[in-house]
C-alpha positions in Angstrom: -8.9 -25.0 48.8 -11.5 -24.3 51.6 -10.3 -21.1 52.0 -10.4 -20.1 48.1 -14.1 -21.8 48.1 -15.5 -19.5 50.9 -14.1 -16.6 48.9 -15.5 -17.6 45.5 -18.6 -18.9 46.6 -20.2 -15.3 47.0 -19.9 -15.1 43.3 -20.5 -18.7 42.4 -22.7 -20.5 45.0 -24.1 -23.5 43.6 -20.4 -24.6 41.5 -18.2 -23.7 44.4 -20.2 -25.8 47.0 -20.7 -28.9 44.7 -16.4 -28.3 44.1 -15.8 -28.1 47.8 -18.2 -31.3 48.8 -16.3 -33.3 46.2 -12.9 -32.2 47.2 -13.9 -33.0 50.9 -15.0 -36.2 49.7 -11.8 -36.8 47.8 -9.3 -35.7 50.4 -10.7 -35.0 53.9 -10.6 -38.9 54.9 -10.1 -38.0 58.6 -12.5 -36.0 60.8 -9.3 -33.3 61.6 -8.7 -32.6 58.1 -12.7 -32.0 57.1 -12.9 -29.9 60.5 -9.7 -27.7 59.0 -11.3 -27.8 55.4 -14.8 -26.2 57.0 -13.0 -23.9 59.3 -10.8 -22.4 56.5 -14.2 -22.2 54.5 -15.5 -20.0 57.1 -12.5 -17.9 57.4 -13.0 -17.6 53.3 -16.5 -16.6 53.8 -15.4 -13.6 56.2 -12.5 -12.8 53.8 -14.4 -13.0 50.6 -17.8 -11.0 52.0 -19.2 -8.1 49.8 -19.0 -4.9 51.2 -22.2 -3.8 52.6 -23.8 -0.9 50.4 -25.0 2.2 52.4 -28.0 3.1 51.1 -27.6 6.6 52.3 -24.1 6.9 50.5 -24.0 10.1 48.4 -23.1 8.9 44.8 -22.5 11.7 42.5 -23.7 12.2 38.9 -22.8 15.0 36.8 -20.0 17.2 35.9 -18.2 17.8 38.8 -14.4 19.8 39.4 -12.6 17.3 41.3 -9.2 16.8 42.9 -7.5 13.0 43.3 -4.5 11.3 43.5 -3.5 8.2 40.8 -3.4 5.1 42.8 -3.0 2.6 39.8 -3.0 2.9 35.7 -3.6 0.0 33.3 -3.1 0.3 29.8 -5.4 -1.2 27.0 -5.3 -1.8 23.2 -6.4 0.9 21.3 -4.5 4.0 23.1 -6.7 3.4 26.0 -5.9 3.5 29.8 -7.9 2.9 33.0 -6.9 5.3 36.3 -7.8 4.0 39.5 -8.3 7.2 41.8 -8.1 8.0 45.5 -9.0 10.5 48.0 -11.3 12.2 45.3 -12.8 15.3 46.7 -15.5 17.7 44.7 -14.0 21.1 45.1 -17.0 23.2 44.8 -18.5 21.7 48.0 -15.2 19.9 49.5 -17.3 16.7 49.7 -15.4 13.6 49.6 -16.2 11.0 47.1 -17.0 7.6 48.8 -14.6 4.8 47.3 -12.5 5.1 44.7 -13.0 6.5 40.8 -12.5 4.3 37.8 -11.5 7.0 35.2 -11.4 5.5 31.3 -9.4 7.4 29.2 -9.3 7.2 25.2 -6.2 8.9 23.7 -4.6 10.6 26.7 -1.6 12.6 25.6 0.3 11.0 28.3 0.3 8.0 30.6 0.2 9.3 34.1 1.9 7.3 36.9 0.6 6.2 40.3 1.0 9.3 43.2 0.3 11.9 41.1 -2.0 14.6 42.5 -4.4 16.3 39.9 -7.3 18.7 39.3 -9.8 17.7 36.7 -13.4 18.7 35.1 -15.1 15.4 34.8 -18.5 13.8 34.2 -18.6 11.3 37.0 -21.6 8.5 37.5 -22.3 6.1 39.6 -20.2 2.5 38.5 -22.6 0.7 36.8 -21.9 -2.1 34.0 -24.0 -4.4 31.9 -25.7 -7.2 33.7 -27.0 -10.3 31.9 -27.8 -13.7 32.8 -25.0 -15.9 32.4 -22.2 -13.4 31.7 -19.7 -11.9 34.1 -20.2 -8.5 35.2 -17.1 -6.0 35.4 -19.3 -4.2 37.8 -18.6 -6.7 40.6 -14.9 -6.7 39.8 -14.4 -3.0 40.3 -16.3 -3.1 43.7 -14.5 -5.4 45.1 -11.7 -2.9 44.3 -13.8 -0.3 46.1 -14.6 1.5 43.2 -17.9 3.2 43.2 -17.8 5.8 40.5 -16.6 6.0 36.8 -15.5 8.9 34.5 -14.6 8.7 30.8 -12.5 11.5 28.7 -11.2 11.3 25.2 -8.2 13.3 24.2 -6.8 16.2 25.7 -9.1 16.4 28.9 -9.3 19.6 31.2 -6.6 18.3 33.8 -4.0 19.9 35.7 -1.4 17.9 37.3 1.3 18.6 39.8 4.8 17.9 39.6 6.1 14.6 40.9 9.2 12.4 40.6 9.4 9.7 38.1 9.7 6.3 38.9 12.6 4.3 38.0 10.6 1.8 36.2 8.6 4.9 34.1 12.1 6.4 33.5 13.2 2.9 31.9 10.1 2.8 30.2 10.3 6.7 28.9 14.1 5.9 27.9 13.5 2.4 25.7 10.2 3.3 24.0 11.7 6.1 21.9 14.3 3.4 20.3 11.6 0.7 19.6 10.2 0.8 16.0 6.8 2.6 15.4 5.3 -0.6 14.3 2.9 -3.4 16.0 6.1 -5.1 16.6 7.7 -2.4 18.5 4.4 -2.0 20.9 4.5 -5.8 21.2 8.0 -5.5 22.4 7.1 -2.7 24.8 4.2 -4.9 26.1 6.5 -7.7 26.6 8.9 -6.1 28.5 6.6 -3.7 30.5 3.4 -4.8 30.3 2.1 -1.6 28.7 -0.3 -2.4 25.8 -1.1 0.9 25.2 0.1 1.0 21.9 -1.2 -2.2 20.3 -3.8 -1.8 17.9 -7.3 -3.5 18.2 -7.3 -4.9 15.0 -4.0 -6.7 15.7 -5.1 -8.0 19.1 -7.8 -9.4 17.5 -5.8 -11.3 15.0 -3.7 -12.2 17.8 -6.6 -13.5 20.0 -8.2 -15.7 16.9 -4.8 -17.3 16.3 -4.8 -18.4 19.8 -1.7 -16.7 20.9 -3.1 -14.0 23.2 -1.1 -15.8 26.2 2.2 -15.1 24.2 1.8 -11.1 24.5 0.2 -11.4 28.1 3.0 -11.1 30.8 2.7 -15.0 32.6 4.5 -17.6 34.0 5.6 -18.6 30.3 7.4 -15.2 29.9 9.0 -15.6 33.6 10.2 -19.3 33.0 12.1 -18.0 30.0 13.9 -15.1 32.0 14.4 -18.1 34.5 16.0 -19.8 31.7 18.3 -17.0 30.9 19.9 -18.0 34.5 20.4 -21.2 33.7 22.4 -20.2 30.9 24.5 -17.5 33.2 25.2 -20.8 35.6 26.5 -22.8 32.8 29.0 -19.7 31.7 29.8 -19.1 35.3 30.9 -22.9 35.7 33.0 -22.9 32.7 34.7 -19.8 33.6 34.9 -20.7 37.2 34.6 -24.2 37.8 35.6 -23.9 41.7 32.4 -22.3 42.0 30.8 -25.8 41.9 32.8 -27.2 44.8 30.5 -24.3 46.9 27.2 -25.0 45.1 26.1 -27.5 42.9 24.9 -26.4 39.2 21.2 -26.3 40.2 21.4 -23.9 43.1 24.0 -21.9 41.1 21.5 -21.7 38.3 18.5 -20.8 40.9 20.8 -17.9 42.2 21.8 -16.7 39.1 18.2 -16.7 37.8 16.5 -14.7 40.6 17.9 -11.4 40.3 16.8 -11.4 36.4 13.1 -12.9 37.7 12.9 -10.3 40.3 13.7 -7.7 37.9 11.1 -8.7 35.3 8.6 -9.2 38.0 9.4 -5.2 38.9 9.2 -4.7 35.1 5.8 -6.2 34.5 4.5 -4.1 37.8 3.7 -7.3 39.5 1.1 -8.6 37.7 -0.9 -11.7 39.2 0.4 -14.0 36.7 4.1 -12.8 37.3 3.4 -13.3 41.0 2.1 -16.7 41.0 5.1 -17.9 38.8 7.4 -15.9 41.2 6.2 -17.7 44.2 6.0 -21.0 42.7 9.6 -20.8 41.9 10.7 -19.3 45.3 8.8 -22.6 46.8 10.8 -24.8 44.6 14.0 -23.0 45.2 13.4 -23.4 48.9 12.7 -27.0 48.4 16.0 -27.3 47.0 18.1 -25.3 49.2 16.8 -27.4 52.3 17.1 -30.5 50.4 13.8 -31.9 50.1 11.8 -33.2 47.4 9.7 -30.5 45.5 6.4 -31.4 43.7 4.8 -28.9 41.1 1.5 -29.1 42.7 2.7 -27.9 46.1 4.3 -25.0 44.4 1.2 -24.1 43.1 -0.8 -24.2 45.9 2.0 -22.6 48.0 1.8 -19.5 45.6 -2.3 -19.3 45.6 -2.0 -19.8 49.3 0.3 -16.6 49.4 -1.5 -14.5 47.0 -5.0 -15.3 48.1 -3.9 -14.5 52.0 -2.4 -11.3 50.8 -5.5 -10.2 48.6 -8.3 -12.0 48.7 -10.1 -10.0 45.7 -7.1 -11.8 43.6 -9.5 -14.9 43.6 -11.5 -13.4 41.2 -8.8 -12.2 38.8 -9.5 -13.8 35.5 -5.9 -13.8 34.2 -4.9 -15.3 37.6 -7.6 -18.0 37.4 -6.6 -18.9 33.7 -2.9 -18.8 34.6 -3.5 -21.3 37.5 -5.7 -23.6 35.4 -2.7 -23.8 33.1 -0.3 -24.9 35.5 -2.8 -27.1 36.9 -3.2 -28.7 33.3 0.6 -29.3 32.9 0.7 -30.8 36.4 -1.7 -33.7 35.7 -1.1 -34.5 32.3 2.5 -33.3 31.1 4.0 -36.2 33.2 2.1 -38.6 31.1 2.7 -37.1 27.7 6.3 -36.6 28.6 6.4 -40.5 29.2 4.9 -41.1 25.8 7.2 -39.0 23.7 10.5 -39.7 25.9 11.8 -42.5 23.6 12.4 -40.2 20.8 14.9 -38.3 22.5 17.1 -41.5 23.0 16.7 -42.3 18.7 19.6 -40.1 17.9 20.3 -36.2 17.3 17.9 -36.2 14.1 15.0 -36.9 16.4 15.6 -34.2 19.1 13.8 -31.4 17.1 11.1 -33.6 16.6 10.8 -34.5 20.1 11.3 -30.6 20.9 8.0 -29.6 18.8 6.1 -32.6 20.4 7.3 -31.5 24.0 5.9 -27.9 22.9 2.6 -29.3 21.7 2.2 -31.4 24.7 2.2 -28.2 26.9 0.1 -26.3 24.6 -2.5 -29.2 24.6 -2.0 -29.7 28.2 -2.6 -26.2 29.3 -5.5 -25.5 27.0 -7.3 -28.5 27.7 -7.6 -27.3 31.5 -8.4 -24.0 30.6 -10.9 -24.6 27.9 -14.1 -24.5 29.8 -13.4 -21.2 31.6 -12.2 -19.7 28.3 -15.4 -20.7 26.8 -17.2 -19.3 29.7 -15.5 -16.0 29.6 -15.2 -15.8 26.2 -17.6 -17.8 24.4 -15.2 -19.0 21.2 -12.9 -21.2 20.5 -9.9 -21.1 18.1 -8.8 -24.2 15.8 -5.5 -22.7 15.5 -3.1 -23.7 18.5 -0.8 -25.0 15.8 0.5 -21.7 15.5 2.0 -21.7 19.0 4.4 -24.4 17.2 5.6 -21.9 15.3 5.5 -18.5 17.4 6.5 -20.0 20.9 10.1 -20.9 19.5 10.7 -17.5 17.8 9.4 -15.8 21.1 11.4 -17.7 23.2 14.8 -17.9 21.1 14.7 -14.6 19.4 12.2 -11.9 20.5 12.4 -11.8 24.2 16.3 -12.3 24.6 16.9 -9.6 21.8 14.3 -7.5 23.7 16.2 -7.9 27.1 19.3 -7.2 25.1 18.1 -4.0 24.0 16.7 -3.2 27.4 19.8 -3.4 29.0 21.6 -1.4 26.4 19.4 1.2 26.4 21.2 3.6 29.1 24.5 3.0 27.9 24.4 2.0 23.8 21.2 3.2 22.6 22.2 2.4 19.0 22.7 -1.2 19.9 19.4 -1.0 22.0 17.6 0.3 19.0 19.1 -2.5 16.6 18.2 -5.0 19.2 14.4 -3.5 19.4 14.3 -3.5 15.8 15.2 -7.2 15.0 12.7 -8.4 18.2 9.9 -6.1 16.7 10.7 -7.9 13.1 9.7 -11.1 14.2 6.4 -9.7 15.5 5.8 -7.9 12.6 6.5 -11.0 10.4 3.9 -13.0 12.5 1.8 -10.3 11.9 2.0 -10.1 8.3 1.3 -14.1 7.9 -1.6 -13.6 10.2 -3.1 -11.0 8.0 -2.6 -13.3 5.1 -4.2 -16.5 7.0 -7.3 -13.9 7.7 -7.5 -12.8 4.2 -7.6 -16.4 3.2 -10.4 -17.2 5.4 -8.0 -19.3 7.9 -8.1 -17.2 11.0 -11.9 -17.9 11.9 -13.1 -18.6 15.5 -15.9 -20.8 16.3 -18.6 -19.6 18.8 -19.8 -22.8 21.0 -22.1 -23.4 23.6 -21.2 -21.8 27.1 -21.4 -24.2 29.8 -22.9 -23.6 33.3 -21.1 -23.2 36.4 -21.7 -26.9 37.3 -20.5 -28.1 34.0 -17.2 -26.4 34.7 -16.8 -28.1 38.0 -18.1 -31.6 36.0 -15.4 -31.1 33.4 -12.5 -30.2 36.1 -13.4 -33.4 38.0 -13.5 -35.8 34.6 -10.1 -34.5 33.8 -8.3 -35.0 37.5 -10.2 -38.5 37.6 -8.8 -39.2 33.8 -5.2 -38.1 34.9 -5.7 -40.4 37.5 -6.7 -43.4 35.5 -3.7 -42.6 33.0 -1.1 -42.8 35.3 0.3 -46.2 36.3 0.2 -47.2 40.0 -2.8 -45.5 40.8 -5.8 -46.6 42.7 -8.5 -46.8 40.1 -11.8 -47.6 42.0 -12.0 -44.3 43.4 -10.7 -42.4 40.2 -13.8 -44.4 38.3 -16.2 -43.0 40.9 -15.4 -39.6 40.5 -15.4 -39.9 36.7 -19.0 -40.8 37.1 -19.6 -38.1 39.2 -18.1 -35.6 36.8 -19.8 -37.2 34.1 -23.2 -36.4 35.9 -22.3 -33.3 36.4 -21.8 -32.6 32.7 -25.0 -34.2 31.7 -27.5 -32.8 34.4 -28.0 -29.2 33.4 -28.5 -30.0 29.4 -31.2 -32.5 30.6 -32.7 -29.5 32.7 -32.6 -27.5 29.8 -34.1 -30.2 27.6 -36.8 -30.3 30.4 -38.2 -27.2 29.0 -41.0 -28.8 27.0 -42.6 -30.5 29.6 -42.3 -27.6 31.9 -44.3 -25.8 28.9 -41.9 -22.9 29.5 -41.6 -19.8 27.1 -38.8 -17.0 27.8 -38.5 -13.3 26.7 -35.4 -11.8 27.8 -34.5 -7.7 27.2 -30.7 -7.9 27.3 -28.7 -5.1 28.9 -26.8 -3.8 25.9 -26.6 -0.3 27.4 -28.2 2.6 25.2 -29.5 0.3 22.5 -32.2 -2.7 22.5 -31.7 -6.5 22.0 -34.7 -9.1 22.7 -34.1 -12.7 22.9 -37.2 -14.8 23.0 -37.0 -18.7 23.7 -39.9 -21.3 23.2 -40.4 -24.7 25.1 -38.8 -26.6 22.5 -35.5 -24.6 22.9 -36.3 -22.9 19.6 -34.6 -19.3 19.8 -35.7 -15.7 18.2 -33.4 -12.5 18.5 -35.2 -9.6 17.9 -32.6 -6.5 17.3 -28.9 -6.8 18.2 -28.2 -4.0 20.1 -25.4 -1.5 19.1 -23.7 1.7 19.6 -21.8 4.3 18.1 -18.3 3.3 18.8 -16.3 1.3 16.6 -14.5 -0.4 19.1 -17.2 -2.2 20.8 -19.0 -4.9 19.4 -22.0 -5.6 21.6 -22.7 -8.8 19.5 -19.5 -10.2 20.3 -19.4 -8.9 24.2 -22.9 -9.5 25.0 -25.7 -10.8 22.9 -24.0 -13.9 21.2 -22.6 -15.1 24.7 -26.1 -14.5 26.0 -27.7 -16.7 23.2 -25.3 -19.1 23.5 -25.1 -19.7 27.4 -26.0 -23.4 27.9 -27.7 -23.4 24.4 -25.9 -24.3 21.1 -24.9 -20.9 18.8 -28.1 -21.1 16.8 -30.6 -18.8 16.3 -34.0 -20.2 14.5 -35.4 -16.3 13.7 -33.4 -13.0 13.4 -35.5 -10.2 13.0 -34.3 -6.4 12.8 -36.8 -3.6 13.5 -35.2 -0.6 11.9 -31.5 0.0 10.3 -30.2 2.7 13.4 -27.2 1.6 14.8 -28.5 1.0 18.1 -30.5 -1.8 16.9 -28.6 -3.2 14.0 -24.9 -3.2 15.0 -24.8 -6.2 17.0 -26.7 -8.4 14.4 -23.4 -8.4 12.1 -21.5 -10.7 14.5 -24.6 -13.1 14.8 -25.2 -13.2 11.3 -21.4 -13.9 10.7 -20.5 -16.5 13.6 -24.0 -18.2 14.4 -26.2 -20.7 12.5 -29.0 -18.6 11.2 -32.1 -20.3 9.7 -34.3 -17.0 8.8 -33.9 -13.4 8.7 -36.9 -11.1 8.8 -36.8 -7.4 8.4 -39.0 -4.4 6.8 -36.7 -4.2 3.5 -36.3 -0.6 4.3 -32.8 0.8 4.4 -31.2 4.5 4.6 -28.0 6.3 3.7 -25.9 4.9 6.2 -22.7 2.5 5.9 -24.5 0.2 8.7 -27.5 -0.1 6.1 -25.2 -0.6 3.1 -23.4 -3.3 5.0 -26.7 -5.0 5.9 -27.7 -5.0 2.4 -24.1 -6.6 1.2 -24.3 -9.4 3.9 -27.9 -10.3 3.2 -26.8 -10.6 -0.6 -24.3 -13.1 0.5 -26.3 -15.1 2.9 -27.2 -18.7 2.7 -30.4 -18.6 4.3 -33.8 -17.0 3.5 -34.4 -13.1 4.1 -38.2 -11.8 4.3 -40.0 -9.0 3.8 -42.4 -8.6 6.8 -45.3 -6.2 7.0 -48.5 -5.8 9.2 -50.8 -9.1 8.9 -47.4 -11.3 8.6 -46.9 -13.9 11.3 -43.7 -15.5 12.2 -43.9 -18.9 13.5 -41.5 -19.8 16.4 -43.1 -23.2 17.2 -46.6 -24.6 17.5 -48.8 -22.5 19.1 -46.0 -19.5 19.7 -45.7 -17.0 17.0 -45.0 -13.3 16.7 -47.8 -11.1 15.1 -46.2 -8.4 12.6 -48.4 -5.0 13.3 -46.5 -2.5 11.5 -45.3 -0.8 9.1 -48.4 -1.1 6.7 -48.4 -3.4 3.7 -48.1 -0.3 1.2 -45.2 1.2 3.6 -42.0 2.5 1.4 -39.5 5.1 2.0 -36.4 5.0 4.3 -35.9 2.7 7.8 -36.5 5.1 10.5 -37.9 5.3 13.8 -41.6 5.5 12.3 -41.1 2.7 10.2 -39.7 0.3 12.6 -41.3 -3.3 12.8 -44.0 -3.5 15.7 -44.5 -7.1 16.9 -46.5 -8.9 19.4 -45.8 -12.3 21.1 -48.3 -14.6 21.1 -49.3 -18.1 22.7 -52.2 -20.1 22.1 -54.1 -16.7 21.5 -52.4 -15.2 24.8 -50.7 -11.8 24.1 -47.3 -12.2 26.1 -45.4 -9.2 25.1 -45.5 -6.3 22.8 -42.4 -4.8 20.9 -42.8 -1.5 19.3 -39.3 -1.0 18.6 -38.8 2.8 18.3 -42.2 4.0 17.0 -42.9 7.4 18.4 -46.3 9.2 18.8 -47.7 9.5 15.0 -46.9 5.9 14.1 -48.1 4.6 17.3 -51.5 6.4 16.5 -51.6 4.7 13.2 -50.6 1.3 14.5 -53.9 1.9 16.7 -56.2 2.8 13.9 -55.2 -0.5 12.2 -57.5 -2.3 14.8 -55.1 -5.0 15.6 -55.2 -6.7 19.1 -52.4 -4.8 21.1 -53.2 -6.5 24.6 -49.9 -7.9 25.9 -48.6 -8.7 29.8 -45.3 -7.1 28.9 -44.7 -4.0 27.1 -41.2 -3.0 25.8 -41.5 0.6 26.1 -41.2 2.4 22.4 -37.9 4.1 21.8 -36.5 3.4 25.0 -38.8 5.4 26.8 -38.5 8.6 25.2 -41.0 11.3 25.6 -41.5 11.6 21.8 -43.1 8.3 21.7 -45.4 9.1 24.9 -49.3 8.1 23.9 -51.3 7.4 27.3 -54.0 5.9 24.8 -51.3 3.2 23.6 -50.5 2.2 27.0 -54.3 1.8 28.1 -54.7 -0.2 24.7 -51.8 -2.5 25.7 -53.3 -3.1 29.2 -49.8 -4.8 30.2 -48.8 -5.1 34.0 -44.9 -4.6 33.3 -43.0 -2.4 31.2 -39.5 -2.1 30.2 -37.4 0.5 29.1 -34.1 -0.7 27.2 -31.5 2.0 28.2 -28.1 2.7 29.4 -27.4 4.2 33.0 -27.3 8.0 33.2 -27.6 8.5 29.5 -27.7 11.8 28.1 -31.4 11.5 26.3 -32.8 10.9 30.1 -34.5 7.7 29.2 -37.0 6.6 30.6 -38.4 10.4 30.3 -40.0 11.2 33.8 -43.2 11.9 32.0 -43.2 8.4 30.5 -42.8 6.8 33.9 -45.8 8.7 35.2 -47.9 7.7 32.4 -47.3 4.2 33.0 -47.9 4.3 36.6 -51.0 5.9 35.9 -52.1 3.2 33.5 -50.9 0.5 36.0 -47.7 -0.5 34.7 -44.6 -1.5 36.6 -41.6 0.4 34.9 -38.5 -1.5 34.7 -35.1 -0.3 33.1 -32.3 -2.7 31.9 -30.0 0.3 33.5 -31.1 -0.2 37.0 -32.2 -4.0 36.8 -29.8 -5.6 33.9 -31.3 -7.9 31.7 -35.0 -8.5 32.3 -36.4 -12.2 32.1 -40.3 -12.8 31.9 -41.1 -16.4 32.0 -44.3 -18.1 31.3 -45.1 -21.7 32.5 -48.2 -23.1 31.0 -51.4 -20.7 32.0 -49.4 -19.4 35.3 -48.8 -15.7 35.6 -45.6 -14.3 34.4 -42.6 -14.8 36.6 -40.3 -11.7 36.3 -36.2 -11.8 37.0 -33.6 -9.3 37.0 -29.7 -10.1 36.5 -28.9 -7.6 39.1 -31.8 -8.1 41.6 -32.9 -11.8 40.9 -36.7 -12.2 41.3 -39.0 -9.4 41.1 -42.8 -8.9 42.1 -45.1 -5.9 41.6 -45.8 -3.2 44.2 
């Protein structure tokens, strides 16, 4: 535990330190044990230390012809792959690319395998992902794997592949795939056997996610346990055919020996995924205990698995799938014995009660596992589902029909394609029936998920402490005094962060956060009473990515209920509007304001249809209106003019000024361009503010030096994406800002930017990527 804490403390300092202190308090009763924990923590610090960034490192940004070697390939739903490339050389200069390259590829003509060499023309950028307060960043994850650059391709890219030998696993995948039905059921069978999610559609996976069944299609310990159960069946058959075997090996040892080849084969088929590795090491530990004749405990096997995996690869401690897998097993270890004891009497009531006992056991397994992963699930995914009951219907079908048929089809593929095709068809049919049922539920509105308050890391630790202490209190013959003390500590950790949030009113604190939504814009304002305003929701041109669900919603609900008191839309362009649809559909919204102007886009029509269904008021805003947030804090509407008509575009955007007790805090001119800014200044409204969100993301078409002078701000923010094709913010805009005395910040470089005012004090500025900022 100390070693694991040392690795994780680099990413989650305060929660990990608290967790390690509580672990030491609970278990390190002797000085030597405590010293060992401290030593292991120090070793973990060294093992998990982030690599030092070399400021002189030559990072590429542009179109290049490169040569490289495929190091690993990951498949994703929606015909997408991620290719990790090593030994990358830029051919024109023969320069070696530092680190590895992450190549994201949508709809590739084929899936390359590890070890293939290639030459390609790619647009390469420095690795940058969105960085927001309270949200995990894929940038940190990939940097731990040595990735420093990324590239993107769609369709048939300009790539030349060298010939290479096909691996046995790829050969088997290519042999079996044509025999599988061309349905989502067939794609799911491919995912269950090989972990290949390439053919799964985004809509299908979204239904599976909302149904709470994602774990059933992700290679995990559940699937490995099912494969191991085939070994039990084989042992039963062997003992009947050759009973003399039981004179050599007891039935349990025979079952383990029968299961291991199948388990090892599935581990290989699944490409050694972290969750499968965890389950395999646990099974190995239990088997060793069995063969040496000692008693095994599931928690010992879990700790052994974690120790092996983390010692072998310290970066795996940050792998989300492994974290969820370990937490789920932890829930089973703590609570399943208690649940099993409660329902055990049903098994002895006769044959009629055994199916009920089986269903209740399955329900208990589902609840125990989900109970322990709940805070991590909410923290990372921000939503919960009420449809865990679907596991009772689906998991027996998966266990007793889909997986056995899939494995039988795979075994028959090399020698009997007709039999394999029939088995794959039957297995896929089971998944397709499930999907049709989910479509019916979704159409009737019964597949909705609920966004919830996302906890802080301290609360996640508190939740875990409460569960561990609770399991001790529920177990007979366990010391209760220490458990009650830890229960109190856990409840305290759960309560402290909300109490700190409630203290905003006494701290007289107002925050404005420009979220990092890539090449789009979303701004959050939160008053001292906790009332929240969202101005625009970000967006983009890709239908596969929803910034509302991925970024804006989780940012709003971090340590705050999923409620927005005021939602404002500057104009209906995709980079400001698309992220709002999720907020309007999923969050509790009290009030909506916009210009009332539309255009001919599908997004505009969708918004009008959504507003027609709303249960909250929608207000048409014009210059002179005031949007009250709380007493003393409001947004002044500066533009467009009351008589403005026509279509919604950049020059008819809502321009807003955040004012607190007469003090101009921030100016938000949306996408107004030079001519509209001129009209805005002629209206004579006060424009002074301490923070200016640059109009149109810092475009040259919105450069107006006199407007910068009128604002008189100290800070300027450009909401833009890294290496964007528009070149925002334009160098001339940055130069003009510096001449006017503004410090220019960008979400591309700094991540989300938070501006905080306490009482009459000067504004404090914080970057999600770099921490507190000061003016040069």
